[in-house]
N, C-alpha and C positions, 0 to 999 in steps of 0.2 A: 062570886068568883074572886079569889085572891089573885093579885097580879104582882109579879116580882120584876123589878128592874135590876138587871145584873150588869155591873160595869167592870169590864176586864181591862186592867191597866197593863200596857206593855212595859218592858224594862226601861226605866228612866236612865238618863246619863249620870244622874247623881242620886243614887238610892237613899242616902242619908237625908238629903234635902227633901225628897219625896215623902219619906216617912214623917219627918218633922212637920212639914207643911200640912200633909194630909191629916195627921192626928191632932195637931194643935190649932188648925185653922179651918180647912175645908170640911172635915167631918162635922164640926160644930154647926156650920151653916147648913149642910145637907140634912142634918137631923131636925131642922126647923121647917122642912118642907110640909106644907099643909096636907093633911090626910095620911102622913107617913105612920104606918103601924109599927114597923121595926126596921132596924138598920144593923147590918152585919158587915164585918170587914175581916179579911183574912189573907194570909200569904198563900200564893199558888205554889204547890209542890211540883212533883214531876208528873208527866203524863202516865197513864195506867201501864204503859209498856216500859216505864222506867226512863224514857227519854226526857230531855230537858224541854220545858214548856216555854213559849214566848210570853206567857202571862206572868206578871210580877205580883200583882195584888188583885183581889176581887172584892167589890163592894156590892151587897145585895140590899135593895130597898124594897120593902113589902107594903102594898096598898090593898085596900078592900076591893077595888074594882078598877077597870080601865077608865071609867069616868073620873075617878079620884086621881089617877095618874095624869089624865089630861088637864084637870084643874091645877095640879101641882106644876105642870109644865108652863102654865101661864102666870105663875106667881113670881113675885120679886125675889123670893128665896131661890127659885130655880135659876133665875137670871144670874144671881150672885154665885151660885155653884158652878155654872158653866163658864162664866166670864173669867173665873180665876184658874181654870184648868191649865192654862199656859204657864202659870206660876210654878207648877210642880210636875205635871204629867208630860214630860218631854218624850216619853215612849208611846204616847198616844193612848187612846181608849176605844174600846168597842162596847157598845151598849146593846144588850139583848133583853127584850121584854118577853116574859112568859106567863102563862096562866098556870097556877098551881091547881092540880086536881087531886 
C-alpha cells in the first residue's frame, strides 16, 4: 500500500521568505527522510468553483507503507523538518495522510 503525506501550507505573512526558505532549506531536509519514495511541491491554484483557496502551497511525500511513514516520523530528519517550520510557515500547515489505491 502506497501512503502519501500531504502538507497543505496556509498563506504566509511573507510569501517570498516562505518560497526561499522552503526551496533552499526545508525541502532539502525533507527529501532526506528515510523511506521517502518521492517528493512533490506545488502552488495551490483556485478551488474548483473558481473561488480563492486558503492553501498557498502543497507538498506531497510518498512512502511504500504506513510502517515506513511511522519509521520516518521517529527519525532525526523528521525532527529537523518539523522543528524549523516556524522559520517559514507563518500561515500554518495541515497534514493529511492518505492511502493511494
